C-alpha atoms as one frame of an Amber mdcrd trajectory, in Angstrom:
protein
  59.705  39.572 179.528  59.580  40.958 176.043  56.252  41.527 174.354  57.148
  39.485 171.268  55.057  36.302 171.572  56.968  34.494 168.826  60.301  35.236
 170.481  58.944  34.170 173.877  57.865  30.781 172.551  61.095  30.039 170.748
  63.215  31.422 173.593  61.358  29.331 176.164  61.567  26.177 174.039  65.311
  26.652 173.535  65.779  27.382 177.234  63.840  24.267 178.275  65.952  22.166
 175.908  69.129  23.688 177.345  67.923  22.871 180.845  67.118  19.270 179.911
  70.627  18.856 178.506  72.333  20.760 181.368  73.725  23.246 178.850  72.162
  26.508 180.070  75.442  28.304 180.840  77.168  27.200 177.629  74.168  28.024
 175.457  73.662  31.359 177.179  77.177  32.393 176.143  76.503  31.239 172.585
  73.116  32.973 172.434  74.806  36.186 173.590  77.214  35.780 170.647  74.260
  35.353 168.274  72.496  38.420 169.682  75.629  40.574 169.495  76.487  39.357
 165.981  73.050  40.163 164.629  72.799  43.506 166.459  76.262  44.575 165.290
  75.572  43.473 161.695  72.020  44.509 160.730  72.866  43.650 157.119  72.780
  39.975 158.148  69.028  40.137 158.804  68.574  42.099 155.588  70.408  39.312
 153.742  68.444  36.561 155.491  65.199  38.380 154.629  66.080  38.935 150.988
  63.489  37.626 148.521  66.339  37.083 146.017  67.718  34.152 148.042  66.117
  30.748 148.416  65.485  29.405 151.888  68.355  26.958 151.401  70.747  29.780
 150.477  69.667  31.715 153.566  70.238  28.640 155.715  73.688  28.146 154.188
  74.601  31.747 155.054  73.388  31.287 158.631  75.235  27.957 158.962  78.460
  29.650 157.840  78.032  32.611 160.166  77.108  30.498 163.196  79.222  27.409
 162.422  80.916  27.309 165.836  77.691  27.180 167.862  75.842  24.232 169.367
  73.694  22.321 166.876  70.491  23.081 168.786  71.091  26.835 168.553  71.900
  26.595 164.847  68.790  24.421 164.337  66.667  27.050 166.084  68.023  29.689
 163.705  67.298  27.349 160.767  63.731  26.873 162.034  63.264  30.644 162.262
  64.481  30.977 158.671  62.189  28.131 157.521  59.220  29.934 159.010  60.305
  33.353 157.678  60.908  34.637 161.207  64.574  35.554 160.908  63.690  39.073
 162.072  63.053  37.573 165.509  66.554  36.138 166.056  67.640  38.939 168.427
  64.354  38.767 170.353  64.580  34.975 170.692  68.134  35.326 172.010  67.032
  38.031 174.450  64.138  35.867 175.618  66.477  32.917 176.234  68.824  35.166
 178.211  65.910  36.504 180.288  64.832  32.961 181.223  68.405  32.032 182.144
  68.778  35.224 184.183  65.544  34.543 186.074  66.748  31.065 186.897  70.110
  32.371 188.140  68.698  35.414 189.982  70.516  37.814 187.668  69.296  40.945
 185.872  70.682  42.744 182.831  71.769  46.314 183.542  73.219  49.158 181.547
  75.360  51.606 183.498  76.120  54.964 181.911  79.170  56.715 183.344  81.583
  59.484 182.411  84.488  57.022 182.290  84.889  53.267 182.102  84.111  51.558
 185.399  86.723  49.509 187.250  86.013  45.924 188.269  85.506  46.919 191.898
  83.094  49.721 190.921  81.150  47.285 188.755  80.913  44.805 191.638  79.769
  47.521 194.043  77.095  48.726 191.616  75.959  45.144 191.056  75.661  44.465
 194.782  73.833  47.715 195.487  71.332  47.718 192.633  70.669  43.953 192.465
  69.056  44.177 195.893  66.832  47.044 194.692  65.367  44.898 191.906  65.193
  41.659 193.894  68.049  39.826 192.189  71.324  38.332 193.418  73.561  40.115
 190.909  73.624  42.125 187.697  75.196  41.553 184.295  76.478  45.051 183.680
  77.144  46.668 180.334  79.067  49.901 180.866  78.509  52.723 178.377  80.718
  55.786 178.604  78.614  58.946 178.197  80.429  62.250 178.690  77.097  64.156
 178.626  76.404  62.974 182.189  79.056  65.388 183.574  79.510  63.123 186.627
  77.909  60.269 188.555  76.159  57.288 186.977  72.828  56.326 185.482  71.700
  52.702 185.882  69.049  51.129 183.678  67.619  47.756 184.741  64.691  46.568
 182.669  62.190  49.406 182.651  63.649  51.064 185.776  66.168  53.903 185.631
  68.190  55.082 188.611  69.658  58.441 187.651  72.393  59.667 189.971  74.189
  61.627 187.291  75.016  65.305 187.620  73.145  65.951 184.343  70.043  64.247
 185.779  70.243  66.288 188.974  70.590  69.523 187.006  67.626  68.597 184.799
  65.461  67.817 187.859  66.503  71.100 189.469  65.641  73.015 186.283  62.178
  71.382 186.152  61.565  72.245 189.793  62.565  75.861 189.302  60.440  76.338
 186.181  57.216  74.942 187.698
């Protein structure tokens, strides 16, 4: 779990509400949209944090941006704005996703590779590494990184499995220099 206590509380509350209403899967997709939107547009948080706007103006901006989402998710964002905690939107979304993943036996993973992975490669990586972290499957984000030279590097939470050629060369260099 993240170390942001505020985000944990809001994320857990939103997750519990989603569970009560049997909306966890739908809300998880929407929360991922919120997280991606805010991460991809850092100016949105800057705007929502601006002292030049009233709270109502900030809420109107957020309502416009997130108009297509479930009312409970929008209301959570409004509550964060009311309490001047709009900087925590991404962390709250991440916390919600972590609770949903725990419930479903899924983990978030980032896979760095020299080229984009195929669907079958993604499934194979998910099956192999999910077992190593005690989960049923992985939600994989593939990042193409030509610096690896070959192989893959898998990051799951705070664990990194480095099977890249670059990683092997770096380990070899450290061994030879010590």
